[in-house]
N, C-alpha and C positions, 0 to 999 in steps of 0.2 A: 539100248544099253541097260536100262533099269532092270530088265529081266536077268541080267548077269550079276546083279548086286552092285554094279558101278553106278555112279550118279551121272546124269546127263550134263550137268554144269556145276559151277561153284556154288550157286545158290541152293540147288538141291542137295549137294554134298554137305553144306553147312547145316541144312535142316536135318539131314540124317545123322550128322554128328551130334546134334543137340539131343537126340534120343538115346545116345549110347551111355553106358555107365562110365564112371570116372576111371575104373580099371582099364576099360577098353580104350578110352582116349589116351591114357598114359602109355599103354602098350603100343598103340599105333604111332604115337609121337616118337617114342624111343626107337621103334623099328625104322621109321622114316629117317631119323637122324643117322642111324647105322647105315642104311642103304645109300643115302646121299653121300656120306663120308667115304664109302667104298668107291662109288662111281665118280664123284666130283670133288671130293676132298673135305677135310675138316673145316678149312676156312670158309667154305661155302655154307656149311651147316651153321657155324657161328654167326656169319653175316645174316643169313635168312632167319635164324631164330631170334637174334637181337632185333631185327627189323619187325618181324611179326609180333613179337612180345613187347615191343616198344621199350627196350632196355638200353641204357647207356653202357659204356664199358664197365664202369664201376658197379652198376646194378647187375650186369652179367656176372661179374666176379663174385658178388655176394650170393647170387642165385646158385652159381656153380658150387661154392663152398658150403652153402646151406644144404644142398642136396647130397652132400657126401663126397664131392670132388676135392681131392687134396689141394689146398691152396698153393703148395709148393710146385704144383704142376702147371699153374697158370704162367704163361709167358708170352713172348712176342717172337714173331718170325723175323727174318733178316730185313723185311720191309717195315717192321714196327707194328704189324697187325696182331691183334690179340689171338692167342693160340692155346689150345689144350690138347692132350693126347686123345686120339680117337676112342680109346678104351674107357675114357672118363666122361664121354658125352652123356651117358646114362644119368649123371647127376643133375642134369638140367631139368628133368621132369619133376622129381620130388622137390628140387630147389625152387622152381617157379611156384609150385603149390604152397610151399612153406613161406615164401617171401611176399607174395601178393594175394590180396583177397580174391582177385578174379583170375587166378592161375589157370583154371579150367578153360576160361574164355580165351586166354592167351595161347594155350596149347591148341585149341580149336583153330584159332587164327593161323598158327603155324601150319597146321594140316591143310587148311583151305588155301593158304598162300602157295602150297606145294601141290595143288590139285593136278596140275599138268605132269608133275613128276610121278604121281601115283598112277596116272593113266599110262605113263610110259613103262613103268615097272610091270 
C-alpha cells in the first residue's frame, strides 16, 4: 500500500499527517467532512468530529460559530441531536483552530479516527 501513497495502518497515517502543512491538514479534514456527510449524513460528521476533537455540545457550538458558521443555523433534529446544515460544516476547521491551542492535533485526530473511511473512499 505505501507505494500508492496510502498508509498501511493508523500509526503510519498519523506519522505521515504530522509531516503535512496546516493547509493540507485543513483541506483534508474539510474534504473528509463533506464526503462523510454525503455518504453517511451530517449527524455522523458531527458525532465523529466531536468525539475526535473532545468537544462537548457547547464547545462544538462555539467552534462552529468561531469558524464562521452562522449561530442561527445551529439546531436540533427531531430526536434532540445537535445539527447544522451540511453546507456549513466548513466552519469547523477554522473554528477548531481559533478556539483551541491544539487545533491541528484535533484535526489530525479526526482524520486518523476516520482512517477506515479514507481507505474506503
